[in-house]
N, C-alpha and C positions, 0 to 999 in steps of 0.2 A: 432403509435408505433414505436420503433426502427427498420431500417432495419439492420439486424445483417449480417456480413461478413460471406463468408463460412467457413473460418479455424477456425474463434470463434465457430460457430455452431458446426462445425465437432469435434472440441478437447473438448469443452465446455458444449454444450447444449445437446448433444447427450444422449440419456437414459441408454446407457451402454458403459461404457469404459473398455480399457483391465486392466487398473490399480485397479479399483475396480468398483463396481457396483455404478450405480447411476451418475448424472451430475455433472461437476465441477463449473457449475452456473446454475441459474434459472431466468427466466424471472418472473418479480413480476407485476401480474396482476391488482391489486388494488393500487390506486393512495396512498390511506393512508397507506397502508403498506408499500409501498415504501418510503413516507415521515417518517414514525416511524423508519424504518430501516436506513435512512439517519440520522436522528436526534440520534439514538443510536450509530451509527459507527462514527460520528462527535464528540461525547461527549467523546467516546472511544479514538480517536485522540488527543484531548485536554488533555486529561489525561495522555497519553503515553508521549507526548510531554513535558509537564511539569516534568514528572519523569525522561525524559533523559536530561532535563536541569539542574535538582537537582542533577543527578549523575556527571554532568560535573566537580563539586567541591568534588568529594567524593575521597575514597581509591580504587576504584572500577569503573574507567573510561571507561574501555571498555565495560562494560555493556550498554554504549550508543549506541553502533551499534546494539545491540537487542532490546532494547526499542525504540531507535531512527526509526528503521525499522517496529516497529509495529505501531507507531505514523503515519507513511508514508502509510503503508499498509492500515489503518482503514480510515484514509483520502481519499485515493484511491476509497476503497471500498464504502465509504459515497458518494462521485462523483457518483460512478457508481450506486448507489440506487437511486439517483434522475433522472437516466435515465432508471429507471425499471429492473436494473439488480442486482440478489444478487449473489455474488460471493462464491463458497463452497470451491475450491482449488486455493491455491496461484497461481498455473501457469496460471491461467484465468484474474488474475487481468491486467497484462502487454498487454496480448491478447487483452481484452476488452479496454483498453486504446487506444490502437493502432488501432484494427480494427472497433471496434463499434464506439468510441468516434472519431476517426481518428486523435488522437493525438499522433503522433509518438514521438514527444521530450517528452510528460509526461510519456510514456512507457518506454522510453530510462532511463530517471531520475529515475523512479521507479525500473528499473533493475539493474542500478548502485547501488542504497541504498540495494537493495536485494542482489548482488554480495558481496558487503562489508560486510552486515550483515553475510553471509555465510562464509567468509572468517574470521572474529573476532569469529564468534562462534564456527566454526568447524576446523578451519584449522591453528591457531595460536597457538604458545607454550607459554602460560600466563608466565612462567619461565623466558623467556628472553625477555620480552616487556621492553622498556624505557620510551619513552614520551608519555606515555598514556593520560593525559590530554590534552596535544597539538594535540596529533591525534584525540582524541575524538570531542574537539572542532573544528577542521577542519573539520571533518565529519559532524557536525550539520550546521556548516556556508556553505558549499560547496554543499551539498546534501540534508539534511533533511528540513532544512528551506526553501530554495527554492523551493523543491517540495511542501510543505505545503501552500506556499504563491501562487504558481501557481494554485494549486487545488482549495485554498480558491477563488481565482480571477474567476475561472470556476464556482465555485459553486454559489457565488454571481449572475452572469449571468444568471445561469439557474432559480434561485429563483426569479429574478427580473421581 
């Protein structure tokens, strides 16, 4: 079983939280359930990654930030499912990557993608944007694809 860091336990696994009732993550006790969740989340990541790539050549390239983020999030949560962790709340994903898997680099990469998604999802005035396709391609090349590749390598190691 995974040895959980106290910050992750306190912030994500406690039975009640201030924001809402219920934990932000759960420990998966049955190996077959963890494997099934991994497969489901991994397939979702691939689906969203394909969608993000398709949007690069569209008239709505800034949607790549939203769809690309979900490709990353599903991949991160698929990796965590292989470690018997089911993420319920977004904020627990980077915590689990950093504190449970002890992979601060992957957590930082995830957080960078999340921050960019928030910026382009909520804080940008779409009326004034210019180089959408170039920006979106840069986001994919520098943030989304490297995260997916690194997570896939860790998944391969875990599965072998």
